[in-house]
N, C-alpha and C positions, 0 to 999 in steps of 0.2 A: 537547567535549561539545555545544556549541551548533552547531558545524559538522555533527556527526553527526546531530543532531536535524533540522537544515535539510535534509540529504540524505534523511532518512526522510520529511520533509514533501513533498519533491519527488517521491519515489517513490510516496507515498500519493496525491498529486495526480494523477499519471499513471494509476495504477490506477483511482482513482475516476472520472476523466474517460473512460477507455476503457470502463468498465462503463456509465457514463451514456449514452455515445454508442451503445453496442451494444444496450442493453436498453430496450425501450419502457416497461416498468413500473417503471423507476427514474428518479428525477429529483433534481437538485440545483439549488436556486435559485442564480442567479449571485451574488446579494448575500450568500448564506450559504456560498459555496464554500470560502473560506479557513477559516472557522470549522469547517466539516465536516472539512476536511483536517487541521487541527490536532487536533481531537478524536480523529479516527480514528488519526492517527500517534502521538499520545501514548499512546492506549490500546494500540496495537500494540506500542509500545516497552516498556510495562509488562507486558502480558499474555503476549507470546511467551516471554520467559525464564521467567516464573512457570509457565505451562502446561507448558513443556518440562521444568522441574524436577519438577513434580508427576507428569507422565506417566512420566518416566524412573524415578522411584522406585516408582510404583504401577501403571503400565500401560505397560511398555516396548514392547509390541506396537504401540501407536498413537503412538509418539514421532514418527514421520514425518508425522503429521497435525497436529502442533501449530501449524504455520503456518496451515493451513485453519481450525482451531478458533479461534485467536486473531483471524483475519480476520473470521470470522463474528460472534464476540462483539463485536469493535470496531464492526462495521457495525450490529449491533443497538443497542448503546449510543449510537452516533452518531445513529441514527435516532430513538431515544427522547429524547435530550437536545437535539438540534437540530431546529428547525422547517424547516430547509432541505433535509434528506435524506428522500426518500420511496421506499420499496421495497415493492411490492405483489405478493403471490402467492408461494407456496412455490417454484415453479420459478425465479422471478426472484431470490429470496433465495439459492437454490443457485447459480445462474449468476453472480450478483453476487459471491458469495464466491469462486468459482473464478476469475472474470475479474480481480478485484482482487488476489487472491493471486498468480496467475500473472504478471500485468503487473508487480506490485511486485517479484516475484522476478527477472523478466527485467531490469527497470530496475536493480535492485541489482547484477546480474551484468554487464550490458552497458554501462550508462552510464559507469562508470569506464574501461572499455576504449576506448570511443568518445572520451571526453574526453582520454585520454592520447594516442591517435592524432592527434587534432586539435591538441593541444599540440605534439607532435613535428613534425607537418607545418608548423605556424606557425613553429616555431623554425628548421626547414630553409629555409622561405621567407625568413625574415629574414636568415639567414646567406648565402643566395645573392644577395641584393640588393646 
């Protein structure tokens, strides 16, 4: 469980960092970055399954949007709870949600593949020495 949460934190950190670097009206204080990531990742871990369950039962048509919904809610709460995250303007909120969600999703899908390939390559290199 701790390893899984750490991976979520890593993916959240990547998503938040990409959004921060992409959007002028989004900022994360360097001193608060880890706190923002932990708040966001924990909220995502709790909200995503809850929202998926509720929408599957009550609104199955929007089940595919649960990741976006939970990302948006986690960003709002992290913004309110933390002094280190600032997002200004409706378009920035929309784009931040999309960027964080997409980056986190891609990190979740691609990082394990990349790490496995690097591990296999390292093992091959050690064997050939």
